[in-house]
Steps between C-alpha positions, in 0.01 A plus 500: 500500500437769240843655474538356149222731384705807605811350342331416172357850470846658550657266247236580240572872541883433449438290193295780337794739559746469209748734657511284814567187298779680307656612835476149649644312206628676188703767673683259731579274203647796312711617806628139562598457140681833473682460831603142438628565147658835572677411827575134425865592438532608857446136598748364256802670643784290639417578860471155651523301815854392556501154647793279603438129521696235686410146386637263765297211356607517128253227401204468266238703685733773625622545135146522380428762764799705385386477139154612607656811670718576196187498273337785701580830326499720812764285677868570446643165614861409590635192663737449793637163605602595857222589752729703727643697206147568378390633840796733500410626152151579633618674813729714273192584294652367183174317447144573605383157605629145564325170446652194657411149374594253770703189439289188445206715377427272198519184712263649765243583230518158332480310825214698648704684767440864610753754384540876471630769273666794662483868394710774650338845463501857631204544734494880460349470148233240573283558195798453266599173667150367436561466133780250531345324796170434315687373190686245717194412701308430180769258385526352850122429490540284196783307664288457808240319297774260392588435858143442598453246221806310614388509865167375396630219297724397784208512738326238283821293458493530120771590258567880475416520133208251495181592316297273739233622741514857383179605666610368840834675459323836434296463825799400704717788353281753688641368829852620404431847367563675832756616588630572147755230422740747309534805723643833391703659786569866471786677681643853479746705313462683163257561217439666168211605271261290299298585192170379365377487141306815396153342465536309829534838669275727286202276426405438874648843608278714286214253521493543877529875471198523266317257735558742780358782292181295435446374858634796704436802293196411288359287782523771758376774266199298397402458861542868575287585192218273626513654842491855355213405262302342789495160324617314814234666710228386259646146494461485881122541458485196260442149629872432533731518793791740543736206512376382165536850353861519613561135388365590156720799467807300609410208267459717199838677553673167576364333182607793282852497648529120493407482130727799412808359663438150362453635145817711521721212634371261226556784250865485590496130465339503153669806346843495677535130590505578868550188701204457737649214696366146537213570736191673369340465847783680670486785241126547546544482888758777480288713264199459738712597805630819328160599378338442842764709670474788256117487507520536882734800460253667253218460751723645780578806287125554431420509869795726596435785250200721457490612124571351162803726450651382829451138393666563166794680668559247780464199266745639244751570780462154640511318168801686355696485836436125546589429130827699532633352817325165480664379183259562216723736313832327564627189698470558876855370560657803330356735764696593819433261788291751700263542203481127454391484873246771440372337191377191695225717655348518151283268296732538205811357659331179610314469173827529302685257725215250445522548120874453506451177699255367237611652177880482551568236759196283435460418871131416483233555764732402791743768385259792523337423836687780674401753237140400488481487875624859524246616238222331682614670822491838330150416355375420858646822638361720218158346495481493881563872533294597195189310585500623862521862377277465189198739492210506257426874552 
């Protein structure tokens, strides 16, 4: 396969273009810095998620869970001792959400029994509910590990807190991971708004937008230019297949986008202390998925338009529209519900949800499977149509 020759040639051309390098890295860094610093106050207002908590357990682990919730800035927590009264307050929309900790919760965790935490939410505003649900699910995941350890120890007939046979316990623990021992059960009623820190929003938001400019606009325009200049026709006469030519073009665009998005995300980490989550692998998988989908869209634009001007116009329209409704400029959950539904036809919305899952909720690779799956599906769709219609003339 000789596609790497085409890719290397394109990358060398880019590296010699200082303006292209500035557009890919320096300009996005400036925009991210200005937006994050200037608009940070908007994220520090007292608009929070109102949460009512009923602790029917009132024991060690339930108290620790309540303390965990109280330490989260975006949650406005209040306690209610009576479950029926709490449900009435939710129905009357006095509070946005209700978390119910069942009686015997601590004992269940300590003795290796399955248990559940219950959340009452409003199904109409699904994306807003996700914030609280993922916070609780993240905490429940840690408790599940405790349950698994106890079950494993019991399976071996050894004391719960014993240090013995650790390796065997690890292997046995895998048998108890499914279904999740601490389950979060969501019901229906009411909701409220959530806020993210400025750089959790603006670093990935503007990074994705500039990635789209690189892969969709610049990627499609470069192909149109080569078609107009006859470069692609001349390549066909060379000892290299058409598939390798297209593969080289795709590879060079993908590598540019992947490096750009990675550098911008780590720029946020180094300069603004952006939390990147605990899984580097998950972050790189998400970045790869976003870049592949956007590279496919760039190739699709290139085969659907005829001139460089058309490629520029269509690309700008797509990138700016996806950025606006998909969550690059502001959190998706502040948009009307119909626009949130529309946004999920864009690369941007799935990209931003994936970044929230990693940078804010730290859900790891398992937590972004849906987002990566949708991005891969978009990639297959874009590449499938584009390659079928691609012409070298």
